[in-house]
C-alpha positions in Angstrom: 100.1 16.5 138.5 101.4 19.8 137.9 103.4 20.4 134.8 107.0 20.9 135.2 108.5 24.4 135.4 109.8 26.1 132.2 113.4 26.3 134.0 112.9 22.7 134.8 112.4 22.0 131.2 115.0 24.1 129.8 117.7 22.3 131.8 116.7 18.9 130.9 116.5 19.5 127.2 119.7 21.5 126.9 121.8 18.5 128.9 120.8 16.1 126.3 122.5 17.8 123.2 125.6 18.5 125.4 126.0 14.6 126.3 125.5 13.6 122.8 127.9 16.0 121.4 130.5 14.7 124.2 129.9 11.3 123.0 130.7 12.2 119.4 134.1 13.8 120.5 134.8 10.5 122.6 134.1 8.5 119.5 136.0 10.7 117.2 138.8 10.6 119.5 139.0 6.9 120.0 138.9 6.3 116.2 142.0 8.7 115.6 144.0 7.6 118.3 143.5 3.9 117.1 144.6 4.9 113.8 147.5 6.8 114.8 148.7 4.0 117.1 148.2 1.2 114.5 150.0 3.1 112.0 152.9 3.7 114.2 156.1 1.4 114.6 155.6 -1.3 117.3 158.3 -1.0 119.9 160.6 -3.9 120.0 160.3 -6.0 123.2 163.7 -6.7 124.6 165.0 -8.9 127.3 167.4 -7.7 129.9 170.8 -7.1 128.6 172.3 -8.9 131.8 170.6 -9.9 135.3 172.7 -9.4 138.5 171.5 -10.1 142.0 173.6 -9.1 144.9 171.8 -10.6 147.8 174.0 -9.3 150.7 170.9 -9.5 153.2 170.4 -13.7 152.2 166.7 -12.7 151.5 166.1 -13.9 148.0 166.0 -17.1 145.8 168.7 -15.9 143.4 168.6 -18.5 140.8 164.8 -18.7 140.6 164.3 -14.8 140.8 167.1 -14.5 137.8 165.4 -16.8 135.8 161.8 -14.9 136.2 163.4 -11.5 135.4 165.0 -12.8 132.3 161.4 -13.4 131.0 160.4 -9.8 131.5 160.5 -7.6 128.4 161.6 -4.1 128.3 161.1 -1.4 125.8 165.0 -1.0 125.5 167.7 -3.4 126.4 168.4 -2.9 130.3 171.4 -4.1 132.6 169.1 -5.2 135.5 170.6 -5.1 138.9 168.8 -6.3 142.2 170.4 -5.3 145.6 169.6 -6.3 149.0 171.6 -4.5 151.7 171.4 -3.0 155.0 170.9 0.7 154.6 170.5 1.3 158.3 167.2 2.9 157.9 166.9 6.7 158.3 166.6 7.2 155.0 170.3 6.3 154.1 169.5 3.5 151.4 170.8 5.9 148.7 174.0 6.3 150.3 174.6 2.8 151.3 173.6 1.8 147.7 176.1 4.2 146.2 179.1 2.9 148.6 178.3 -0.4 147.9 178.8 0.2 144.1 181.9 1.9 144.6 183.5 -0.6 146.7 182.1 -4.1 145.1 180.9 -3.0 141.6 182.5 0.3 140.1 181.3 -0.8 136.8 177.7 0.5 138.1 178.9 3.7 138.1 179.8 6.3 134.9 183.7 6.8 134.1 183.4 10.2 135.7 182.0 8.8 139.2 179.1 11.4 139.0 175.8 9.5 137.4 174.8 5.6 137.1 176.4 3.9 134.2 174.3 3.8 131.0 171.8 0.9 130.3 171.6 0.3 134.1 168.4 -0.1 136.1 169.0 -1.1 140.2 166.1 -2.2 142.3 167.6 -2.1 146.0 165.8 -3.1 149.0 166.7 -3.0 152.9 164.6 -5.8 154.6 165.8 -4.3 158.1 165.4 -0.7 157.5 162.2 -1.1 155.4 163.2 1.0 152.6 163.2 0.4 148.8 165.3 2.3 146.0 165.3 2.6 142.3 168.4 4.0 140.2 168.8 4.8 136.8 171.7 5.3 134.0 170.9 8.6 132.3 169.8 7.1 129.3 167.1 4.8 131.6 166.0 7.6 133.6 162.3 8.0 134.4 160.4 10.6 136.3 160.1 10.9 139.9 156.5 10.1 139.7 157.3 6.8 137.6 160.1 6.1 140.3 157.2 6.2 143.0 155.2 4.1 140.8 157.9 1.4 140.7 158.4 1.4 144.2 154.8 1.2 145.2 154.4 -1.9 142.9 156.9 -3.6 145.5 155.6 -2.7 149.0 152.6 -4.9 149.5 154.8 -7.8 149.2 157.9 -6.3 150.8 155.8 -5.3 154.1 154.4 -9.4 154.1 158.3 -10.1 153.8 157.7 -11.8 150.3 161.1 -10.4 149.1 161.2 -12.4 145.9 157.6 -11.4 144.7 158.3 -7.7 145.6 161.5 -7.5 143.4 159.6 -9.4 140.6 156.8 -7.0 140.8 159.2 -3.7 141.1 161.0 -5.0 137.8 157.8 -5.7 135.8 156.6 -2.1 136.6 160.1 -0.7 135.7 159.9 -2.9 132.5 156.7 -0.8 131.4 158.0 2.7 132.5 161.7 2.5 131.0 162.0 3.6 127.5 158.4 3.6 126.8 157.3 4.8 123.2 155.5 8.4 123.8 152.4 6.7 122.2 152.0 4.5 124.7 152.0 6.8 127.8 148.7 7.0 129.2 149.1 10.6 129.0 148.4 10.4 125.2 144.8 9.2 125.9 144.1 11.0 129.0 144.8 14.3 127.0 142.5 13.2 124.3 140.2 12.0 126.7 140.0 14.7 128.9 138.9 17.3 125.9 136.5 15.1 125.0 135.0 13.8 128.4 136.0 16.5 130.7 132.8 18.4 130.2 130.5 15.3 130.8 132.6 14.3 134.0 132.6 18.1 134.9 128.8 17.6 134.7 128.2 14.7 136.6 130.7 15.3 139.0 129.1 18.8 140.0 125.6 17.1 140.1 126.8 14.4 142.7 128.3 16.9 144.8 125.2 19.2 144.8 123.2 16.1 145.3 125.4 15.1 148.3 125.2 18.3 149.8 121.3 18.1 149.9 121.6 14.8 151.4 123.5 16.1 154.0 121.1 19.1 154.4 118.2 16.5 154.7 119.8 14.5 157.2 121.0 17.2 159.3 117.6 18.6 159.5 116.0 15.0 160.5 118.4 14.8 163.2 118.0 18.0 164.7 114.4 17.7 164.6 114.4 14.7 166.6 116.7 16.5 169.3 114.2 19.3 169.4 111.1 17.3 169.5 113.1 15.7 172.8 113.4 19.3 174.1 110.0 20.4 173.5 108.3 17.3 174.9 110.7 17.9 178.0 110.3 21.8 178.3 107.7 21.9 181.5 109.6 19.3 183.2 112.9 20.9 182.4 111.6 24.3 183.6 110.1 22.6 186.8 113.4 20.9 187.1 115.3 24.3 187.3 113.2 25.6 189.7 114.2 22.9 191.9 118.3 23.7 191.6 119.7 25.3 194.5 121.3 28.4 193.5 123.7 28.5 196.6 125.6 25.4 195.4 128.5 26.3 193.2 127.4 23.6 190.7 123.6 24.6 191.0 124.5 28.5 190.1 126.6 27.2 186.8 124.0 24.9 185.7 121.5 28.0 186.3 123.6 30.2 184.4 123.8 28.2 181.5 119.8 27.3 181.7 119.2 31.4 181.4 119.9 31.2 178.0 118.0 27.7 177.3 114.8 29.2 176.3 116.4 32.0 173.9 118.6 29.0 172.2 115.8 26.8 171.7 114.1 29.8 170.0 116.9 30.7 167.8 116.9 27.2 167.0 113.5 27.0 165.9 113.9 30.2 164.1 117.2 28.8 161.9 115.4 25.6 161.5 112.6 27.8 159.4 115.2 29.5 157.5 117.0 25.8 156.9 113.8 24.6 155.6 112.8 27.5 153.6 116.0 26.9 151.3 115.2 26.3 147.8 116.8 23.3 146.0 119.7 25.3 144.5 120.5 27.0 148.1 120.5 23.5 149.8 122.8 22.0 147.2 125.6 24.5 148.3 128.6 23.2 150.8 127.7 26.2 153.1 124.1 25.2 153.4 125.6 21.5 154.5 127.9 23.2 157.0 125.2 25.1 158.5 122.6 22.5 158.8 125.4 20.2 160.5 126.3 23.1 162.9 122.6 23.4 163.6 121.9 20.0 164.4 124.9 19.7 166.4 123.6 22.6 168.7 120.4 20.9 169.1 122.3 17.8 170.2 123.9 19.9 172.8 120.5 21.4 174.0 118.9 17.9 174.3 121.8 16.9 176.1 121.7 19.8 178.6 117.9 19.2 179.9 119.1 15.8 180.9 121.8 18.0 183.0 119.0 19.8 184.6 117.4 17.1 185.7 120.1 15.5 187.5 121.2 18.5 189.4 117.7 19.1 190.4 117.6 15.6 192.0 121.4 15.1 192.9 121.8 18.7 194.4 118.5 18.0 196.7 119.4 14.5 197.3 115.9 14.0 196.3 113.9 12.1 193.5 116.5 10.0 191.5 119.6 11.0 192.8 121.3 8.0 192.7 120.7 7.2 189.1 122.0 11.1 188.7 125.2 10.3 190.8 126.0 7.3 188.6 125.6 9.0 185.4 127.9 11.9 186.8 130.4 8.8 187.3 129.9 6.8 184.6 132.4 8.3 182.0 134.9 8.4 184.4 134.2 4.8 185.6 134.7 3.7 181.9 137.9 5.6 181.5 139.4 3.8 184.5 138.2 0.5 183.3 139.8 1.0 179.9 143.2 1.9 181.2 145.1 -1.4 180.8 143.8 -1.6 177.1 144.9 1.8 176.3 148.4 1.1 178.0 148.7 -2.0 176.1 148.4 0.2 173.0 151.9 1.0 172.7 153.9 -2.0 173.8 157.4 -0.1 173.9 155.8 2.4 176.4 153.9 -0.3 178.4 156.9 -0.8 180.7 157.6 3.0 181.4 157.2 4.3 185.0 154.3 6.6 183.5 152.5 3.5 182.5 152.9 1.8 186.0 151.6 5.0 187.7 148.5 5.2 185.2 147.7 1.8 186.0 148.3 2.1 189.7 146.0 5.2 189.9 143.3 3.2 188.1 143.3 0.5 190.6 143.1 3.4 193.5 140.5 5.2 191.6 138.2 2.3 191.5 138.1 2.1 195.3 137.7 6.1 195.8 134.9 6.3 193.6 133.2 3.4 195.5 133.9 4.8 198.6 132.3 8.5 197.3 129.5 6.9 196.1 129.0 4.8 199.8 129.6 8.0 201.8 127.2 10.1 199.7 124.6 7.4 200.0 125.1 7.4 203.6 124.7 11.1 203.6 128.2 11.4 205.3 129.0 14.0 202.2 127.1 16.4 200.4 126.5 15.9 196.8 128.6 19.4 196.3 131.5 17.6 198.2 131.2 14.4 196.2 131.4 16.3 192.9 134.3 18.1 194.1 136.0 14.5 194.6 135.1 13.2 191.4 136.2 16.2 189.6 139.8 15.8 191.4 140.0 12.3 190.2 138.9 13.3 186.7 141.9 15.7 186.5 144.5 13.5 188.0 143.5 11.1 185.2 143.8 13.4 182.7 147.3 14.5 183.8 148.7 11.1 183.8 146.8 10.1 180.4 148.7 13.4 179.3 152.1 12.2 180.8 151.8 8.7 179.3 151.0 10.3 175.8 154.3 12.1 176.1 156.0 8.9 176.4 154.1 7.1 173.7 155.0 9.9 171.4 158.7 9.6 172.3 158.8 5.7 172.2 156.8 5.6 168.7 158.2 8.6 166.6 161.7 8.4 165.4 162.4 12.1 164.4 161.6 15.2 165.5 159.2 15.8 162.6 157.2 12.6 163.5 157.2 13.9 167.2 155.9 17.0 166.0 153.1 15.2 163.9 152.1 13.1 167.1 151.8 16.4 169.1 149.9 18.2 166.7 147.6 15.5 166.6 147.2 15.9 170.4 146.3 19.5 169.7 143.7 18.7 167.4 142.2 16.3 169.8 141.8 19.0 172.5 140.3 21.5 170.1 137.6 18.8 169.3 137.1 17.5 173.1 136.3 21.0 174.4 133.0 22.3 175.1 131.1 19.0 176.2 128.0 19.5 178.4 127.1 16.0 179.0 127.2 16.1 182.8 127.1 18.4 185.9 131.0 18.7 185.9 131.1 19.3 181.8 128.7 22.3 182.5 130.7 23.6 185.4 134.1 23.7 183.5 133.1 24.0 180.1 136.6 24.9 178.7 138.8 22.8 180.6 140.2 20.0 178.5 140.4 16.6 180.1 142.1 13.6 178.1 139.4 10.7 178.5 140.2 7.3 177.3 138.3 7.6 174.1 140.0 10.7 173.4 143.6 9.2 174.0 142.4 6.1 172.0 141.4 8.6 168.9 144.7 10.6 169.4 147.1 7.2 169.5 145.4 6.0 166.4 145.1 9.3 164.3 148.9 10.3 165.4 150.4 6.8 164.6 148.4 6.8 161.2 149.8 9.8 160.5 153.4 9.1 161.0 153.1 5.9 159.2 151.6 7.9 156.1 154.6 10.0 156.3 156.9 7.3 156.3 155.4 5.5 153.3 155.3 8.8 151.3 158.5 10.0 152.3 161.1 9.9 149.3 164.6 10.6 149.6 166.7 11.6 146.3 170.1 12.6 147.7 173.3 10.5 148.2 174.3 11.7 151.9 177.6 13.3 153.0 179.6 10.6 151.3 178.0 10.9 147.8 180.6 14.0 146.8 179.3 15.2 143.4 177.4 12.2 142.5 174.1 12.9 140.9 172.9 9.8 139.5 169.0 9.5 138.8 167.1 7.7 141.7 165.4 7.6 145.1 164.1 5.4 147.7 161.2 5.5 150.0 159.8 3.4 153.3 157.5 0.5 153.1 
């Protein structure tokens, strides 16, 4: 066995004292921190000064909830208020809570009517509007990050309609964060831990990142090699098929135009494969190498798919060989899209009864008949393959247009604000960018830049668009008190669940 290179030895041996040094630093910090905390005065646990449940939505078991909250220890005495209220959604919970306090519980507000009363913590929930809010007297105020933590603690239960459990989780989190002593802040330990362990985590993280990039390169090379092997094995047959394609056909001419670059593209891919395979371990660990290898593998896949198109064009356009199977492959994706229409319409129930949905469903029914008719006439030689492809392309374009119209209705049905509508339209733009350039059949090769919204693309857009909107709804935080707030500036915020 060959001896390891000097460079390998040097990297290995120098890492050991580094890790040992980090371990010593971590141990020293832990000993120092434990001594400091042990010597610090323990914060006194304090039950809530008062607990008030204002359940205007009739969603809570008031007696049981109040008893449970009274068992929670705070760092400092705190007046706890739990309020259920109809905030009417649209980020109006803050304003609704303030208006309720001014009308029904003015003691929750400071004497100058500008802040929440000292010692106060309010946890408010709007069950119908799906919002949760937290509000604090000046002497109980916590950071926005801490407010977010309290609100997040409630959301899994609130989403499931477990209102008492959600309130209890939120109050428990508030008890941890309100008035927390400095030495109990995680940042105290994190700061020291980062100083000691940062180097170690950085080293491990970089090593894992680089290893991941090398694995991506290796996987891409395996994938690309498989495609190139397939292309090479069919090279002679592909050349013979290309010679059978009639150049007088508009579709044949487009396929031959693409084939003119086929041999050179294969040579380019083989040359790039040599370059990728010749990279040393360090070069393969870079993100740019992983990206380059992935792009290379995608190009080999496209080339592999194209030689199948050449074979189909040769058979179908000359109505010879396996032309019936070739026609089925041209129509296969459209048939799948048509069959998926009822399921896709049902993805958004609020839009399923729209005229656009009805038109889409009606077209899907007619298109099945039309597609069968095209195939029958082609089999009977009543039309040419060229005309059959023309008719299929018209059907594809019409279905895409109807999908687009229905997508607009889905956007209007699902989105509640202009920002949400913009988000869903941006997702559609992203779908367009990722879907263009397919070369899976003769029509794709003929119209390479034409975007058609297929069933799979529609499903992907709907999933990603609605997910993006939901993520924005969950993370959106409101801190103002609306037009009726006047000069009120009490600490607090709300968010959706």
